[in-house]
C-alpha positions in Angstrom: 23.5 23.6 -11.4 22.5 23.9 -7.5 19.7 20.7 -6.3 18.1 21.2 -3.4 17.5 18.2 -1.5 15.5 17.4 1.8 17.4 15.2 4.5 21.2 14.9 5.2 23.3 12.0 3.3 24.1 8.6 5.4 24.9 6.1 3.5 25.7 7.0 -0.8 25.9 2.7 -0.9 23.8 0.8 -2.6 23.8 -1.8 0.1 22.0 0.7 2.4 21.0 3.9 0.8 17.4 2.7 0.1 15.8 3.9 2.7 16.1 7.9 2.2 15.8 9.5 -1.4 18.6 12.0 -0.6 20.7 9.1 -0.4 18.8 6.9 -3.5 19.8 10.4 -5.6 23.6 10.4 -4.9 23.7 6.7 -5.7 22.3 7.2 -9.0 24.4 10.2 -10.1 27.7 8.4 -8.6 27.1 4.5 -9.3 26.4 2.6 -12.4 24.1 -0.7 -12.7 24.6 -4.2 -14.5 21.2 -2.4 -16.4 19.7 1.2 -16.2 16.3 3.0 -17.4 16.2 4.8 -20.5 14.4 7.8 -21.5 11.3 5.8 -21.7 11.3 4.1 -18.7 12.6 0.8 -20.5 15.2 -1.2 -18.8 18.5 -1.3 -21.4 21.9 -2.4 -20.7 24.3 0.1 -18.8 27.3 -1.7 -17.6 26.1 -4.9 -19.7 27.2 -5.4 -23.6 24.8 -7.8 -23.5 22.4 -9.6 -21.3 20.9 -13.4 -22.6 18.2 -15.5 -20.7 18.2 -18.9 -21.0 16.9 -21.9 -19.3 13.3 -21.1 -19.7 14.1 -17.8 -17.2 16.2 -19.3 -14.4 19.7 -18.2 -16.1 20.6 -14.9 -16.9 24.0 -14.5 -18.5 25.3 -10.9 -18.5 28.5 -10.3 -20.5 30.2 -6.8 -19.5 31.4 -4.0 -20.9 35.1 -3.6 -21.5 37.2 -0.7 -20.7 34.7 0.4 -17.8 36.5 2.2 -14.5 36.0 3.3 -11.1 36.7 6.3 -10.2 39.7 5.8 -8.6 41.2 4.0 -12.1 40.9 0.5 -10.9 39.0 -1.5 -13.8 35.7 -2.8 -13.4 35.3 -6.3 -13.4 32.7 -9.5 -12.9 34.4 -9.5 -9.4 33.0 -6.5 -8.3 29.4 -7.5 -9.5 29.8 -11.0 -7.5 30.8 -9.0 -4.5 28.2 -7.0 -4.1 25.8 -9.4 -4.6 26.9 -11.8 -2.4 27.4 -8.8 0.3 23.7 -8.5 -0.3 22.9 -11.4 0.7 25.0 -11.9 3.9 22.6 -11.3 6.5 26.1 -9.7 8.5 25.6 -6.7 6.3 22.2 -5.9 7.3 21.1 -4.6 3.9 17.5 -3.4 3.7 17.3 -5.4 0.2 18.6 -8.2 1.2 14.9 -9.8 0.4 15.4 -9.3 -2.8 18.4 -11.6 -3.2 17.4 -14.6 -1.4 17.6 -17.5 -3.5 20.0 -16.2 -6.2 23.0 -17.5 -7.6 25.3 -15.2 -8.9 28.8 -16.8 -10.9 32.2 -15.3 -12.7 32.6 -16.8 -16.1 35.7 -14.7 -16.5 36.5 -11.1 -16.2 33.7 -9.7 -18.4 31.6 -12.4 -17.7 29.0 -13.4 -14.9 25.6 -15.8 -14.9 22.7 -15.4 -12.4 20.8 -18.8 -11.6 17.6 -18.8 -10.3 15.9 -21.5 -8.9 12.2 -20.1 -10.9 11.8 -18.2 -13.9 11.0 -15.0 -12.3 10.1 -12.0 -15.3 11.0 -8.6 -13.5 14.9 -10.2 -12.6 15.9 -7.8 -15.4 15.1 -4.9 -13.2 16.7 -6.3 -10.2 20.1 -5.5 -12.2 19.5 -2.2 -12.4 21.1 -2.3 -8.7 24.0 0.0 -8.6 27.3 -2.3 -8.2 30.2 -1.4 -5.5 33.9 -2.0 -6.3 34.9 -5.0 -4.7 38.5 -3.8 -4.1 38.0 -1.6 -1.7 34.7 -3.3 0.1 35.8 -6.5 0.6 38.7 -5.0 2.7 36.2 -4.0 5.1 34.4 -6.5 7.6 30.6 -6.5 7.5 30.0 -5.5 11.1 32.3 -2.9 10.1 30.6 -2.1 6.5 27.9 0.9 8.4 30.5 2.9 9.6 33.1 3.2 6.8 34.0 6.6 5.5 33.5 5.3 1.9 29.7 5.8 3.1 30.2 9.5 2.7 33.5 9.6 0.3 31.8 6.9 -2.6 34.0 5.6 -5.5 31.7 4.5 -8.4 31.6 4.0 -11.7 28.8 6.7 -12.6 28.7 9.6 -14.3 29.4 11.7 -11.5 32.3 12.1 -8.7 32.9 14.0 -5.4 34.8 17.2 -5.9 34.2 18.8 -2.7 32.1 18.5 0.7 30.6 21.1 3.6 29.6 20.1 6.8 27.7 21.7 10.1 29.0 22.4 13.1 27.2 19.3 14.2 29.0 17.4 11.4 26.2 16.8 9.2 26.8 17.1 5.3 25.2 20.4 3.9 26.8 20.5 0.5 28.3 18.3 -1.7 29.7 19.3 -5.0 30.0 17.0 -7.9 31.9 17.0 -11.0 32.0 14.6 -14.3 33.9 11.5 -14.2 35.5 11.8 -17.1 36.4 8.4 -17.5 32.7 7.4 -17.8 32.3 4.8 -20.4 29.5 6.8 -22.1 28.7 9.8 -22.9 30.7 12.7 -20.9 28.2 14.8 -18.9 27.9 18.1 -20.4 27.1 20.0 -17.0 30.7 21.0 -15.1 29.4 21.1 -11.8 26.7 20.0 -9.9 26.0 21.7 -6.2 23.7 19.4 -4.0 22.9 21.8 -1.3 20.5 19.5 1.9 17.9 21.0 4.3 16.4 19.8 7.4 12.6 20.0 6.3 10.9 20.5 3.1 9.7 23.9 4.0 13.1 25.4 4.6 14.3 23.8 1.0 11.1 25.8 -0.5 12.1 29.0 1.4 15.4 28.4 -0.4 14.0 27.9 -3.5 11.7 31.6 -3.2 15.4 33.3 -2.4 17.3 32.0 -5.3 19.4 29.4 -3.6 18.8 26.7 -5.1 17.9 26.0 -9.0 16.4 22.5 -8.8 14.7 20.9 -6.6 11.7 18.2 -5.9 8.5 18.6 -4.2 6.3 15.9 -2.0 3.1 16.9 -3.0 1.7 19.5 -6.1 -0.3 21.4 -3.4 3.0 22.6 -2.8 4.0 23.8 -6.6 2.0 27.6 -6.0 4.6 28.5 -3.6 7.2 27.6 -6.1 7.5 31.4 -8.4 10.3 30.2 -10.7 11.3 27.6 -12.7 10.3 24.9 -15.7 8.1 22.4 -13.3 8.3 18.5 -15.2 5.6 16.3 -14.6 6.7 12.8 -13.9 4.7 9.5 -13.4 5.9 6.7 -10.3 4.7 3.2 -10.5 2.4 3.3 -7.6 -1.4 4.4 -6.3 -3.0 5.2 -3.5 -5.8 3.2 -2.2 -8.2 2.2 0.4 -7.3 -0.9 1.9 -10.2 -3.5 3.8 -9.0 -5.7 5.8 -11.3 -7.8 4.9 -11.2 -10.4 8.0 -12.7 -7.5 10.1 -16.1 -6.9 11.4 -18.4 -4.9 9.4 -16.2 -4.7 5.4 -16.0 -8.5 5.6 -18.8 -8.2 3.7 -17.9 -7.6 0.0 -21.7 -6.1 0.2 -20.5 -3.4 3.0 -17.5 -2.6 0.9 -19.7 -2.6 -2.5 -21.5 0.2 -0.8 -18.5 2.1 0.4 -17.0 2.2 -3.0 -20.3 3.3 -4.6 -20.9 6.1 -2.5 -17.5 7.8 -2.7 -17.2 10.1 -5.4 -13.3 9.9 -6.4 -13.3 12.4 -8.9 -14.6 15.3 -6.7 -12.1 14.0 -4.1 -9.2 14.5 -6.4 -10.1 17.4 -8.0 -10.8 18.9 -4.8 -7.2 18.0 -3.0 -5.1 18.2 -6.4 -7.1 20.3 -8.7 -5.6 20.0 -12.4 -2.9 17.2 -11.0 -4.7 14.5 -9.7 -5.0 11.3 -11.3 -7.9 9.1 -10.8 -6.5 5.5 -10.3 -9.0 2.3 -10.6 -7.3 -0.6 -10.4 -4.0 -2.4 -8.9 -2.2 -1.9 -12.0 -3.0 1.3 -13.1 -2.7 2.1 -16.9 -1.3 5.7 -16.2 1.7 3.8 -15.5 2.0 0.6 -16.8 0.2 -0.9 -20.2 -2.6 -2.4 -18.9 -6.4 -1.8 -20.1 -7.7 1.4 -18.9 -10.8 0.7 -16.4 -13.4 3.1 -16.5 -14.2 5.6 -13.4 -17.5 3.9 -11.8 -20.0 6.6 -10.9 -21.0 7.0 -7.5 -24.4 5.3 -7.1 -26.1 6.5 -3.9 -29.1 4.5 -4.3 -27.5 1.5 -5.2 -25.3 2.2 -2.3 -28.3 2.3 0.1 -30.0 -0.4 -1.1 -26.8 -2.5 -0.4 -27.0 -1.3 3.1 -30.2 -1.7 3.9 -30.0 -5.8 2.3 -27.2 -6.2 5.6 -30.0 -5.4 8.1 -29.7 -1.5 8.3 -31.9 1.7 8.4 -31.6 4.7 8.3 -32.4 7.1 11.2 -31.7 10.6 11.7 -29.0 10.6 8.6 -27.3 7.6 10.3 -28.0 4.1 9.7 -28.7 1.5 12.4 -29.4 -1.8 12.9 -31.6 -3.2 15.5 -30.1 -6.0 17.8 -33.4 -8.3 20.0 -31.2 -10.4 21.9 -33.7 -13.0 23.8 -31.9 -15.7 26.7 -33.3 -18.7 27.6 -36.4 -18.9 25.4 -38.6 -21.4 24.8 -38.0 -23.2 21.6 -40.2 -26.7 22.1 -43.4 -26.9 22.3 -44.7 -28.2 26.0 -47.2 -30.5 27.6 -48.3 -31.9 30.9 -45.6 -34.3 31.4 -42.8 -32.7 29.8 -39.4 -32.0 31.8 -36.0 -30.4 31.8 -34.5 -26.9 31.4 -37.1 -26.0 29.0 -39.7 -26.4 31.7 -37.9 -24.9 34.2 -37.7 -22.0 32.2 -41.3 -21.6 31.7 -42.4 -21.6 35.7 -39.5 -19.1 35.9 -41.6 -16.8 33.3 -44.8 -18.0 34.8 -44.0 -17.4 38.5 -43.2 -13.5 37.4 -46.8 -13.3 38.0 -48.5 -14.6 41.1 -52.3 -14.2 39.7 -51.3 -16.5 37.0 -48.5 -19.0 39.1 -49.8 -18.5 42.8 -47.6 -21.7 43.5 -44.3 -20.5 41.3 -42.8 -23.7 41.9 -40.0 -24.1 39.9 -38.7 -28.1 39.4 -38.3 -28.4 35.5 -41.6 -31.0 35.7 -44.9 -29.9 33.5 -47.4 -31.2 36.4 -51.0 -30.0 36.7 -49.8 -26.5 39.1 -47.9 -25.9 35.9 -50.5 -26.7 33.2 -53.4 -24.6 35.4 -50.7 -22.0 35.4 -50.2 -22.0 31.4 -53.8 -22.1 30.6 -54.1 -18.8 33.1 -51.7 -17.2 31.1 -53.1 -17.8 27.6 -56.9 -16.8 29.3 -54.9 -13.5 30.5 -53.6 -12.3 27.1 -56.1 -14.2 25.0 -56.0 -11.2 22.4 -52.7 -12.6 21.6 -52.3 -16.5 22.1 -56.1 -17.5 21.5 -58.4 -15.6 19.2 -55.3 -15.4 16.6 -56.3 -19.4 16.7 -59.9 -18.9 16.8 -60.1 -20.0 20.4 -61.7 -19.2 23.6 -60.4 -21.0 26.7 -56.7 -22.0 27.5 -55.4 -25.4 26.4 -53.0 -25.6 29.1 -50.4 -26.8 26.4 -47.3 -24.4 25.2 -47.2 -24.2 21.5 -46.3 -21.2 19.2 -48.2 -18.8 20.0 -47.9 -19.1 23.8 -44.0 -19.2 23.2 -44.0 -16.2 21.3 -46.1 -13.9 24.3 -43.7 -16.2 26.6 -40.8 -14.7 24.8 -41.8 -11.3 24.7 -42.5 -10.9 28.6 -40.0 -12.9 29.8 -36.9 -13.6 27.7 -36.3 -10.7 25.1 -33.5 -8.4 26.1 -34.0 -4.5 25.5 -33.1 -3.6 21.9 -30.3 -2.3 21.3 -29.2 0.2 18.0 -25.9 -0.1 16.5 -24.7 2.4 13.9 -22.9 1.6 10.4 -19.0 3.2 12.0 -16.0 2.4 10.5 -12.7 3.5 11.5 -10.1 5.1 9.0 -6.1 4.4 9.8 -3.7 6.2 7.6 -0.6 8.5 8.2 0.0 11.5 10.1 0.7 13.6 7.1 -1.0 16.6 5.5 -2.2 15.0 2.0 -3.2 11.5 3.9 -5.1 13.5 6.3 -6.9 16.0 3.9 -7.7 13.2 1.6 -9.0 10.8 4.6 -11.4 14.0 5.9 -12.9 14.2 2.1 -13.7 10.2 2.7 -15.2 11.0 6.1 -17.0 14.3 4.9 -19.0 11.6 1.9 -19.1 8.6 3.6 -21.0 10.6 7.1 -23.4 12.2 4.1 -24.1 8.8 3.1 -24.9 7.6 6.3 -21.7 6.0 7.8 -20.3 6.9 11.4 -16.3 7.5 10.4 -13.7 7.8 12.9 -10.1 9.0 11.3 -6.8 7.7 13.2 -3.3 8.7 12.2 0.1 7.6 12.8 3.7 8.4 12.3 5.1 6.0 9.7 7.4 4.0 12.2 3.7 3.8 14.6 1.4 2.6 11.6 4.3 0.5 10.4 4.8 -1.3 13.4 1.3 -1.3 15.4 -1.1 -0.8 12.3 -0.1 -2.6 9.6 2.4 -5.5 10.3 -0.2 -7.0 12.7 -3.1 -6.1 10.4 -4.5 -4.1 13.3 -7.3 -1.9 11.2 -10.7 -2.1 9.3 -9.4 0.2 6.4 -6.3 2.1 5.7 -5.6 4.7 3.7 -1.9 4.2 2.2 -0.2 3.8 -1.0 2.1 1.1 -2.4 4.6 1.6 -4.5 5.5 -0.8 -7.8 8.4 -1.4 -10.1 8.8 -0.7 -13.7 8.2 -4.2 -14.3 5.7 -5.1 -12.0 5.6 -7.9 -9.9 1.9 -7.4 -8.0 2.6 -10.9 -6.0 3.6 -9.0 -2.4 0.8 -7.0 -2.2 -2.0 -9.5 -3.3 -1.3 -13.1 -3.2 -2.8 -15.3 -0.2 0.8 -16.1 1.3 1.4 -12.5 2.0 -1.1 -11.8 3.9 1.0 -11.9 7.1 3.9 -9.4 7.7 6.5 -9.1 6.2 4.1 -9.7 3.2 2.3 -6.5 1.8 -1.3 -8.1 1.4 -3.2 -5.0 3.1 -6.3 -6.4 2.3 -5.5 -9.6 3.8 -7.0 -10.6 0.3 -7.6 -14.6 -0.6 -9.0 -15.7 -3.8 -7.2 -18.8 -5.4 -8.2 -18.0 -9.2 -6.0 -14.7 -8.2 -3.2 -16.5 -6.7 -2.7 -18.5 -9.8 -2.1 -15.3 -12.0 -0.2 -14.2 -9.5 2.5 -16.7 -9.7 2.1 -17.5 -13.5 3.0 -13.3 -14.0 6.2 -14.4 -12.1 7.0 -17.0 -14.6 6.1 -15.2 -17.8 8.6 -13.8 -19.6 6.7 -12.7 -23.1 6.1 -9.0 -21.9 2.4 -9.3 -24.2 1.7 -12.6 -22.5 2.4 -10.4 -18.7 -0.1 -7.4 -20.0 -2.9 -9.6 -20.6 -2.3 -11.9 -17.3 -2.5 -8.4 -15.5 -5.4 -7.4 -16.9 -6.8 -10.6 -16.3 -5.9 -10.2 -12.7 -7.1 -6.9 -12.1 -10.4 -8.1 -13.4 -10.5 -10.4 -10.5 -9.0 -8.2 -8.1 -11.6 -5.7 -8.8 -14.6 -8.1 -9.1 -14.1 -8.7 -5.1 -13.4 -4.8 -3.9 -10.5 -5.9 -1.2 -9.9 -2.4 -1.8 -11.1 0.9 -3.2 -8.4 2.4 -5.7 -8.2 6.2 -5.3 -5.5 8.5 -6.7 -2.1 9.2 -7.5 -0.5 12.0 -8.6 2.4 13.3 -10.3 6.0 13.6 -8.8 6.8 17.1 -9.8 10.8 18.0 -10.3 11.0 21.9 -10.6 14.4 22.7 -12.9 15.8 26.3 -13.7 15.0 27.3 -17.2 18.2 27.3 -18.6 18.5 23.4 -18.1 17.7 21.3 -21.0 17.9 17.5 -21.9 15.8 16.3 -19.0 13.5 13.6 -19.0 10.4 14.4 -21.0 6.9 15.2 -18.9 4.9 12.1 -18.4 7.8 9.6 -18.1 7.3 6.7 -16.0 10.4 6.6 -13.3 11.0 3.8 -11.2 11.3 5.9 -8.5 12.8 9.8 -7.9 16.3 8.9 -8.0 15.8 8.1 -11.9 15.2 11.8 -12.5 18.8 11.4 -13.0 18.8 8.5 -15.0 19.9 10.1 -18.2 22.0 13.3 -16.1 24.7 12.8 -18.5 22.5 14.1 -21.1 21.5 17.4 -19.3 22.7 20.7 -20.3 22.8 24.3 -19.7 21.8 26.8 -22.1 23.4 30.5 -21.9 23.2 33.5 -24.0 25.8 34.1 -26.5 27.5 37.7 -25.6 29.4 39.7 -28.2 32.0 42.2 -27.4 
């Protein structure tokens, strides 16, 4: 079996290998965790013989399987688990998954028993135990400062179903090929496939070219839009616990108003966008906990409603001119807000005198002293009679009164204090990744919003730029982005008000106290059915507030040779792409029998 993968291995090590797919794939094949995902996506025992939850969810006791051996034939014990967790927590190792283990204590009870102590009950913790375990007898002899440079990052020793048999490197020293063979001491079913060749390519384009030439049998695709370029093989459609959405920064101007956000949502035809970009493979997403990935209540797609959307925009003071929503602003400066008469003094009188002095026929003296005296009164009378149609006639008067009342003030404001009107269009900036699919989705959204009457600007960035300059400081109005959860979802980092600032992942800067309470309760609720009920309550609250427009997902595509059998069934939910190998030991190659 020949598998093609984009990238080159750097860290085949659970401490570091979570940042790129190629490393995660190899860790999945070579290492084992306390728990694992079965073919239905459920978290089940792996190195664990059994797991007991006590103390209301704050204590987890794990009994380990007997007769488990590392690839170098050393026995696996609880020391390996304790070392791995302590290393993850040690800041000197600089592990990217360290945050997942802060506040977790792990204690050796016996050679084959460990106990985890949590500060608070945490329902998804059982999924954290899928973390692959390192061999303490190797890594405890390597200092944390030197761990990232160790040869064992590319020559790993695990307890998983496969082990490295050989490797090939380029002239630059990069690994271009790894050959794996079964771990004959594997504690579960010994794999049927006797050789896995992993070939590594610099880009997806080069991987696709290799597949077209028949140089690789199996490969994954970053998007369903690339499928037409693969002419052979079996296509497996797997689901990831993720979604892509338009996240409103609810503290940003324009979109801070929910009525504007609602209008933007109603003006989109999500079904058309998804169909145009992904064809038959697109999945419409309508909530932060989509039913295609989680056992939550299905939320119907809200139909596009231009009439309702237009009314919401107009309620905010916009009118449509030449196909674009605009708002007219008439600013005033130094206007007269009080009734004035002879004897009045102060800034309002000074403003009155300055206005009257602009017309020498009305106020020939032009004195500006802030005192409403006889000359000012005479000027007011002259002004009232000059503009009698607007000032006197509406109240039935024919002669000026010399008193500045509402009708006189209105005319004074019109002539002296109103600034030229300014029209502002309803303009938004849509920020996203500089990736083909994201940009195509962004253009479809721009097309629909522009047709509706919104002025849309698309700005795109590389992954590093987006994270550093845009997401971290929350420097956007609307962000087109994706979020990936876990098989046992914990939406807390994405929607709790404590996560509005980096490193939190609350991209909408969403703050709802009722949602906060539910998010906290979800983490503590150990009963799955009760937790699903809380998920449903949460998504109802979030959808009511419109902090985001949930858009789409697409299946994760894995193409295999037609003679490979036993892979995960279609529509299986996997935690990440590497989990396509979660049942690798059961895969087999069907060959034709020949007779001589």
